[in-house]
C-alpha positions in Angstrom: 78.5 112.0 56.6 80.5 110.3 54.3 79.6 107.7 51.0 81.6 105.1 50.8 81.4 102.1 47.9 81.1 98.6 49.3 82.0 96.0 46.1 79.1 93.7 45.5 80.2 90.3 45.7 81.3 91.7 49.8 77.7 92.7 50.7 76.1 89.7 48.9 78.5 87.8 50.4 77.7 89.1 53.9 73.8 89.1 52.7 74.5 85.1 52.0 75.4 84.5 55.2 71.8 84.6 56.8 70.5 81.3 57.7 66.9 82.1 56.4 64.3 84.5 54.9 62.0 86.7 56.9 58.4 86.8 55.7 57.8 89.4 52.2 54.7 90.6 50.6 57.0 91.5 47.4 56.3 89.7 44.8 59.5 87.8 42.4 60.6 90.5 39.5 61.0 87.9 37.6 58.0 86.3 38.1 55.9 87.1 34.9 58.2 86.6 31.6 56.4 89.2 29.8 53.0 90.0 31.0 52.2 92.9 33.3 52.9 92.1 37.3 49.5 91.9 38.9 48.5 94.6 41.2 50.1 94.3 44.6 47.3 93.2 47.2 48.9 93.7 50.6 52.6 94.4 51.8 55.3 94.0 54.5 56.9 95.8 56.5 60.0 95.4 59.1 60.5 97.1 61.3 62.6 97.5 65.0 60.7 98.5 67.4 61.3 100.2 70.8 58.9 98.1 72.5 54.6 97.6 72.4 53.5 101.3 72.0 55.6 102.0 68.9 54.3 98.9 67.4 50.7 99.5 68.3 51.4 103.0 66.7 53.1 101.9 63.3 50.0 99.2 63.1 47.3 101.8 63.6 48.9 104.0 60.9 49.4 101.1 58.6 45.9 100.3 59.5 44.3 104.1 58.7 46.8 104.0 55.1 44.8 100.6 54.2 41.6 101.6 55.1 42.2 105.0 52.5 44.4 102.9 50.0 43.0 99.3 50.3 45.8 98.0 50.1 46.6 96.0 53.5 50.0 96.0 55.3 51.7 93.5 57.6 53.9 95.5 60.3 56.6 92.5 61.5 58.2 93.4 64.5 61.8 92.1 64.1 63.7 90.7 67.2 66.8 91.4 65.6 66.5 94.1 62.4 69.6 93.8 60.6 69.7 90.1 60.9 66.1 89.8 59.9 66.5 92.1 56.9 70.1 91.0 55.2 67.8 87.0 55.5 65.0 88.7 53.4 67.5 90.4 50.7 69.4 87.0 51.1 66.3 84.9 50.2 64.9 87.3 47.6 61.9 87.8 49.9 62.9 91.2 51.3 60.0 93.3 53.2 58.3 95.7 50.7 59.1 98.6 53.5 61.2 98.6 55.7 63.5 100.8 58.8 66.7 100.8 57.9 69.4 102.5 60.2 71.9 105.2 59.5 74.5 103.1 60.2 73.5 100.5 57.4 72.3 102.7 54.6 75.3 102.9 53.0 76.0 99.5 53.0 73.0 98.6 51.3 72.8 101.7 49.4 76.2 101.0 47.5 75.2 98.2 46.1 71.7 99.3 44.8 69.6 97.7 46.9 68.1 100.3 47.6 64.9 102.1 45.8 66.1 106.0 45.3 62.7 107.3 46.3 62.6 110.4 48.7 63.5 112.7 45.9 60.1 112.5 44.6 58.2 112.7 47.6 56.0 115.9 48.0 57.8 117.1 51.2 61.5 115.8 50.0 62.6 119.1 50.7 61.1 119.5 54.1 63.3 117.0 56.0 66.7 118.4 58.3 69.4 118.2 55.8 71.3 116.7 57.9 69.0 113.9 57.6 68.7 114.0 53.9 72.9 114.1 53.8 72.7 110.8 56.1 70.3 108.8 53.4 71.4 110.0 50.3 74.3 108.4 48.2 76.6 110.2 45.5 74.3 112.8 45.9 71.5 111.0 45.8 68.3 111.2 48.2 67.8 107.7 48.6 65.2 107.2 51.2 62.6 109.3 53.5 63.5 109.8 57.3 60.8 108.7 58.9 61.8 110.5 62.7 65.5 111.2 64.8 67.2 112.1 67.4 69.5 114.0 69.1 71.7 114.3 72.2 71.5 116.3 75.6 72.8 117.6 78.6 70.1 115.8 81.0 70.0 117.1 84.8 68.7 116.3 88.0 67.1 119.4 89.3 67.0 118.3 92.5 70.3 118.1 93.0 71.0 121.1 90.6 69.3 122.9 93.7 70.5 121.0 96.7 74.3 122.0 95.3 73.1 125.5 95.3 72.7 125.9 91.5 71.1 128.4 89.8 69.7 128.6 85.8 72.8 130.7 85.7 75.1 127.8 86.1 73.5 126.0 83.5 76.9 124.9 81.5 76.8 126.2 78.1 81.0 125.6 77.5 83.3 123.1 78.6 84.5 125.4 81.4 80.9 125.5 82.8 80.4 122.2 82.0 83.6 120.8 84.1 82.5 123.0 86.9 79.0 121.7 87.5 80.2 118.4 87.0 82.7 119.0 90.0 79.9 121.0 92.1 77.4 118.0 91.7 80.0 114.9 92.5 79.3 113.8 96.4 79.2 111.2 98.2 78.1 108.4 95.8 76.6 110.6 93.7 78.8 111.4 90.6 78.4 114.9 88.9 78.5 113.8 84.4 78.2 110.0 82.9 77.8 108.7 79.6 78.4 105.5 77.8 81.9 104.8 77.3 81.4 105.1 73.2 82.3 107.0 70.1 78.7 108.1 69.6 78.7 109.9 73.3 82.8 111.1 73.3 82.6 111.8 70.1 80.2 114.9 70.3 83.5 116.2 71.8 85.2 115.9 69.2 82.8 118.1 66.7 82.8 120.9 69.6 86.6 120.8 69.2 86.3 121.0 65.9 87.3 117.6 64.8 85.6 114.5 64.1 86.6 111.4 62.4 86.2 112.8 59.0 86.5 115.1 56.9 84.9 114.8 53.4 86.9 112.5 52.0 90.1 112.1 54.7 90.4 110.7 57.7 91.4 112.8 60.8 90.7 110.9 63.6 94.2 111.7 65.0 94.0 115.6 64.4 95.0 118.0 67.1 91.0 119.0 67.8 90.4 115.5 68.4 93.1 114.9 70.7 91.8 118.1 72.7 89.1 116.5 72.9 90.2 113.2 74.7 92.5 114.9 76.9 89.4 116.8 77.9 87.3 113.8 79.1 90.6 112.4 80.6 90.7 115.3 82.5 86.9 115.0 84.0 87.7 111.2 84.5 90.6 112.3 86.4 89.1 114.3 88.9 86.6 111.9 90.0 83.5 114.0 88.4 83.0 112.0 84.8 82.5 108.4 85.5 81.1 105.4 83.0 77.6 104.2 83.5 79.3 100.0 84.9 81.2 102.3 87.3 78.1 103.1 88.6 76.2 100.0 88.9 74.0 100.6 85.6 74.3 99.5 82.1 73.6 102.9 80.6 73.4 106.5 81.5 69.6 106.4 81.7 69.7 104.3 84.6 72.8 105.7 86.3 70.7 109.1 86.1 67.6 107.1 87.3 68.9 106.2 90.7 70.7 109.4 91.0 74.2 107.6 90.8 74.9 110.7 88.6 73.3 114.0 88.8 73.9 115.0 85.0 73.9 112.5 81.9 74.5 112.9 77.9 71.6 111.5 76.2 68.8 111.2 73.9 65.2 111.8 73.9 64.6 107.9 74.5 65.6 108.4 78.3 62.2 110.3 79.0 60.2 107.2 78.4 62.6 105.6 80.4 62.5 107.7 84.0 58.9 108.5 83.1 58.5 104.1 83.5 61.3 102.9 85.8 62.0 106.3 88.3 59.1 108.3 88.1 60.2 110.3 91.2 63.2 111.6 89.7 63.1 115.1 88.2 64.6 116.4 85.4 65.4 119.1 82.7 67.3 118.7 79.2 69.2 121.3 77.6 71.7 121.2 74.7 75.2 120.5 74.8 77.8 122.5 76.2 79.6 124.2 73.0 83.5 123.4 72.8 86.3 125.7 71.6 84.7 125.8 67.6 81.4 125.8 68.8 78.4 123.5 69.2 77.9 120.0 68.6 75.6 116.9 68.8 74.9 113.7 66.5 71.7 112.7 65.0 70.7 109.5 65.2 67.9 108.5 62.9 66.3 105.6 60.7 64.5 105.8 56.9 62.0 104.1 55.1 63.9 101.9 52.8 62.1 100.3 50.0 63.8 97.4 47.9 65.5 98.0 44.4 63.2 96.9 41.6 60.6 95.4 43.7 56.8 95.3 41.9 54.8 96.3 44.7 57.6 99.8 45.3 55.2 102.6 43.8 52.9 101.1 46.6 54.9 101.5 49.2 56.5 104.9 48.2 52.3 105.6 48.5 52.4 104.2 52.3 56.1 105.8 53.1 54.5 109.6 51.6 51.7 108.9 54.6 53.8 107.8 57.1 56.0 111.0 56.5 53.4 113.4 56.8 53.3 115.9 59.6 50.5 114.5 61.0 51.3 111.4 60.9 54.5 112.1 62.2 52.8 114.0 65.2 50.6 111.0 65.6 53.9 109.0 66.2 55.7 111.8 68.4 52.6 111.4 70.7 52.5 107.7 71.1 56.2 106.7 71.4 58.2 110.0 71.6 59.9 110.5 68.4 60.8 114.1 66.9 59.9 114.2 63.7 62.0 114.9 60.5 60.4 117.3 58.9 61.3 121.2 60.4 57.6 122.1 60.3 56.6 119.3 62.2 59.5 119.1 64.7 58.6 123.1 65.4 55.5 121.6 66.2 56.8 118.9 68.5 59.1 121.2 70.5 55.8 123.7 70.9 53.8 120.9 72.4 56.8 119.1 74.3 58.5 121.8 75.5 60.6 119.3 77.8 62.0 118.0 74.9 63.0 121.3 73.0 66.7 121.0 73.1 66.5 117.8 71.7 64.6 120.1 68.9 67.4 122.8 68.8 70.4 120.3 68.4 69.2 119.0 64.8 70.0 122.8 64.0 74.0 121.9 64.1 73.6 118.1 64.6 75.6 115.5 62.8 75.6 111.8 61.6 78.0 109.8 62.9 80.9 108.0 61.0 78.9 105.1 59.2 80.7 104.0 55.7 80.8 100.4 54.9 83.4 98.6 57.1 83.2 101.6 60.1 81.5 100.1 62.6 84.0 97.7 63.4 86.5 100.2 64.0 84.0 102.2 66.2 83.7 99.2 68.2 87.6 98.7 68.9 87.6 103.2 69.8 85.0 102.0 71.9 86.6 99.2 73.6 89.2 102.0 73.9 87.2 104.6 75.5 86.2 101.7 78.5 90.2 102.9 79.5 90.6 106.3 78.4 91.6 107.2 82.0 95.4 107.6 82.3 95.8 106.1 78.5 97.8 108.4 75.8 95.1 110.0 74.2 97.4 110.6 71.0 97.9 106.7 70.8 94.5 105.9 71.0 93.7 108.3 68.1 97.0 107.5 66.3 95.4 103.5 66.3 91.8 104.7 65.3 93.8 106.8 62.4 95.1 103.6 61.1 92.0 101.2 61.3 89.8 103.8 60.1 91.6 104.1 57.1 92.0 100.7 55.9 88.6 100.4 56.4 87.9 103.5 54.0 90.5 102.2 51.7 88.5 98.8 51.4 85.2 100.6 51.6 86.4 102.2 48.0 87.9 98.8 46.6 
């Protein structure tokens, strides 16, 4: 992940667009004129929940900590986390603790909206290095990652056997992935599917030795990235790769569950979706095949954010220390499937849930998608281009991304 700087006026203006403030338990930093701030009696926590299981698990953890500390925690499940968080900051009523996404972190950190507490945690050295990098700003580890996910190759084992494929055929490189996708493409089923987006196709760039950035240099139109796009184009043109929309599916998991796709590139969240909606589909998950330059996958995460200067910051940090302990993270794993952010807890997770071991293994070489302030608009445009990638000029597509990303990065440095 590359670091960026966004002007305070720009972020303040963005936050001011919020219509109202969300609930918050933190006090006004200037409320007591010369007097010592009163001890916090309660905290508010804003989360972006995946569903009832996650909300209940987080509330249970907050209640357990409250019983030990004597400080109550109100857990608020946001309907739109980014909007409600912006509203809270704009209204001077930010929550005391909140989920901060990898794609929003740089924007908030660059203007000192986040308390840089993570390096002070006792387990600061136990988090995966890639996650530490994702939530560091100008070399400072700011907020603790709460969990993570990577991407893997999900295989329908029944269709695999029906095609006469064995363990020896499990894709380990681009050539064997192409061969398996072709062998699995029959009738109404395509061999491979994935979302038409940078967050999926970008892993092929990493496997080719490319990526959208190298340090502070934009490298979107590099030969390595062209090679990656042309490889994916070859799968599309051969008919062994189709986007979910072309399979009457809303995302890769649905395409896989309806047996419209025999393999998909997805994260660990697919397991819960399949168990709930398509319990009869048998599958296994393996690491993504290596490319010409080796393995590559993305890591996605949230950190536990604490507002800069909030009078409840010290108490909130104690709560985060509890939430990021190995024991508590493994309880979250059992409750709603996330992978712990510490290497020790993730190793226990891989042993406990061997069916998800491939996702954990990917953390050793995973990188974060480009996420400096302003990058999201460019990658959104890139996503639009990916939907029509078949038959397009890969170099021209990437030249456009190069130009747009350079402009966005320059603006972020102003």
